[in-house]
N, C-alpha and C positions, 0 to 999 in steps of 0.2 A: 483473477480476471474473468475466468469462465463462470464462476459462481455468480458474479455480479451480472454478467450477460444473461444468465438463466433467470435471475430475479426479475428481469424486464422482458423476458421472452414470451411473446404471444403465440408462438408456433411450436413449442416443445422441441426446439432444435438443439439448444445448448444443454449439456448434461455434465454436471461436475463429477458424478460418479464414473462415467465413461472416460472423462479426461484423466482422473486420478489412476484408473486402471491402465491407461495407456502411457502415463508418464512416470509411474512408480510412486506417485503421491508424495506425502511428506510424513511428518511426525504425528499429525492429527488425522482422525477419520474425516471422511467427506462431510461437509456441513449439510444440514438438512435445508433444502431450499423449497419453500412453498410456491405453488403456482401463483403467478401474479394475477391481480384482478383484471378482468377483461376491459380493454380500452378500445373504444370505437373512435377512430380518427382517420382523417383523410391525409394526414401527413405522411411523407415518404421517409422521414427521419428514422434511422435505426440506431440502436445502442452501439457504441464503439468502446472497446477496451484496449489499453496499451500495456503490454507486459515488458518491462525493461529488465534485461538480464545481462550481466557482464561476462560470465564464464562461457567461453566459446563452445565447449562440449554440451553444456546445458542448453544453449541457444539452438544448436542443431537438433538436440533431442526434442525440444518443445516444438520446433517447426515440423519435425517428422510426425509428431503426434497430431498436430493441427491438420496436416495433409491427410493422414490416415483416417481421421474422423470426418473429413470433408469440411472442416471449419474454415478453410480458405477458399471455398467454392464461391463462384460468382452468383450473386443473387441471394446469398445467405441472409437470414434475418438478424444481422449484426455483423460487426467486424472485429476481429482479434488481430491486432498488430503485435508482433514480437520484435522488439528492438534490441540489437546488440550494442549495449552501452553501459558505462558505469555512471550512475546518478551522482552528481556533485553539486556543490553550492554555486560555483561560478565556472563558466567555460567560455572558450573562444572558438570560432570556426576552425574545424580541422584538428582540434586539440585531442590528444590521446594521453592515457596514463597507463603505467604498468599494472597488470592484474594477473593473479595466479591462474594458470591453466589447470584448474582442479578437475577432479572427476565429476560426472553428472550428479547434480543435486547436492554436492558438498557445500555446506553452509559456512565452514570456518575458513573462508578464503576471501573475505571482503576487503574493502579499501582500508579499514581500520587496523587490520592485522594480517600478517602473512602466513596463512595456512594453519594457524593455531598449533604451532610447533612442528608442522609438517612442511617440507620444502617442495614447492612445485616450480616448474619452469614459468617464467614471466613472459607475458605477451602484451603488446600494445592494444588497448581497447579505447574506442571513442568515449570521450567524456562529455556528458550533456546534463544540463540542469533541467528541472521540470519546466521552468518557464521557457527554456529554449525548445523543448519538445512540443509544448503547446503551440508555440509560434510556428515551428516547422510543419506541424500537421494542420495548422490553421483551425484549431478547435475553438468554437465560440465560448466554451466554458468547460470546466471539469467538475462533474458532480461529486465524484468519489475519488479520494486519493489514499492509497494503501502503501505504507512504507515499511520495509523489513530488510535492513541492510547490515545487520550484525554490527551495531555500534556506530554506524555512520548516519543514522536517521536525522539528527538535528541539521546536518549540512544539507540533506535533501530537502527538508522543510524550509530552510532559509533560502534555498534555491528555487522555491515555489512562491515567492512573495507576491508576485502579480497574480498568479493563478489562484491563490488562496482567497483573494478578494471576493470570488464568487463561488468557491467550492462549498458544497453542502455538508460533506461528511469526510472526516480524516481519521485514519487508524495508523498507529505507529507502535514500534517496539522500543521499550526503554531497556538499555543494556549498560548501565553505568559501571558494571563490574568488569568490562573488557578494558584491560590496561592499554594506555596510549591511544584509545579510540576517541572519536569526537565526543561521545557520551561521557567519557572519563573527565573531560574538561568543560562540560556543559551541564548546568543544572536543569533538572526537570522543571523547576519553578520558572526559569527563564523561557523555556519553550512554551509552557502554559500561558505565560504573560504574552508572548509573541502571538500565539494563536488567539488569545482573547482580544488583542488589538486588531485582529482580522475579523472580529465579530463572532468568535466561536467559544462555546463552553466545552470543557474537557472533563472526562470521567475515567476512572480506573475501570478496566474491563477484566473481571475475573471469572471464575467458574461457579460462583455462588448465587447467581441470579440478581446481583445488585451492581449498580454502577455509581460508586461514591463520587461526588463532584470534587474535582481538583480546583476548578475556577472559583467556586463559591465558598468552599471550605478547605483551604489549604492547610496541611499539617507537615511540619518539618520531616517527620518519619517517611513521608512519601519519597524522599531522596534515597532512602536506604533500601537494601535488599538487592537481589539479582534481577533477572529478566522479568518484565511485566509489560502488559499491553495497555495502551491508552486510546480512547476513542473521543472524537470531538465533533460537534455538530453546530451548524450556524444558528445563532439565536434568532428565533422567529420562524425558522423553517418547520415544515410539517413533521420532520423527524425529531425535532428538539424535545417535545414532551414525551416521546417514546423512551428516550434515555433518562430524561429528568425524573420521570415518575418512579424509576427504580433507584434513585439516589436517596439514601437515608437522610431524613430531615427536610426533604422537599415537600412543599404544600401539595404536590401532585403525587406524592409517594403512595406506594401500595404496601400492605402488610405482608 
């Protein structure tokens, strides 16, 4: 969330490096975020990011870091919401689900599996779909949707059906190797088709500088293997050719 706020920041206020130093980061180093091009506009609209987290201790940790860095200050050039909830496909007002009260940053305690072999106390956590959150916050649109829920990603995407009609960019994690997860019972092909029906092209995102198209050139072996990342972009959007040109076989391709 902070990295995306920085990508649109005209005031050098948001800093993903400082955020990672204050939160403990993750498995990957901080992404390199280039300064955005200068925009001269009279609009008062500021970028807004929503971070949805289910683990209570992690929510508190993130809110403390936000306060320490002044990212919750009035008049900041952007808004960072931290929402305590579990993202689900469908929810009703006031609904909760049991969730592991895991340590800060522990990723093996999602909806799809209970603690990855470790037992944690269970707490009731609000359950909300993406569409519910967009309606609750009265967002006119969602430009970017990032999903990483340790095996539960398809349910989150299916719970964003209305939102995805106007979303420009989607990134999610494929984890078909997690037993009894939503991914274990959902094919990647079906998710790619679902997003294609929303007007999006999807690509595998690796570390080799290429983004092979899943929408245009599907291969059965895409269902195999462990964790992988997929990115999707709205066809016709300005960001579409950026991904398409790195897809082998594309007429926009680069050597």
